Structure formats: structure tokens, C-alpha cells
C-alpha positions, 0 to 999 in steps of 0.5 A, a space after each residue: 808307401 806301396 803295398 807291401 808296407 801296408 801288410 807290414 803294418 797290419 798282416 791281417 788286413 792290409 787295406 784297414 787304412 787304404 783310404 788314407 793312403 795319398 794322405 800317410 804318403 804325402 805326410 811322409 814326404 813333407 817329413 814332419 818331426 811333430 803333427 796335430 791330428 785333429 780327429 784320428 778315430 782309431 788312432 790307425 794314421 796315428 799308429 802309423 805315423 807314430 811307428 815312423 818316428 813322428 811325434 803326433 799329439 792328438 785332438 778329438 772329443 773322445 776319451 784317449 785323445 791327448 786333448 779333449 774338447 769340441 772344434 766348435 770351441 777347440 782348447 788352447 794347445 800350449 804346443 806347436 806343430 810342423 803339421 796339422 791334419 
């Protein structure tokens, strides 16, 4: 991922997810088909990965996640994933 990639993703603020740079770059190199993202926040990384064809499922304690719950008592998620982050 380059600065140009980030600018294409968010032309208004190309560094909005700069802190995700190393993480996202590594995930793209691993080339997973399915990902479970725990605590997606504002879904910046989720959206970025989905735009690159990766199926991302989210788990959070906030409404809007695919699975909503508390990590201290996580629900049973009946899916398998190539990567969890």
C-alpha cells in the first residue's frame, strides 16, 4: 500500500487510517479470503479490505457489527476465517 492508495481511498484525508498502514499491508500480503475483525471502530479497515474483495465479518459491542457482544463472553460464531484481527 502506498500513499497514493491511501489518497484514492480517502481523497479528503488520505492519512485517516495511516495508523493501520502496517497492519493492512501485512493482511494484503497474506491474501486471506475471509477475515474476522474484532472491534472495527469506524470500519475504516473493514471497508478498505472489502473494496479489495476480501470478505470481512465484524464483531463488536456496538450495533452495526455482524456479531454484537462482549469479548469477555464472546458469542459462538458459526463461521471459520482465514485471518482474525
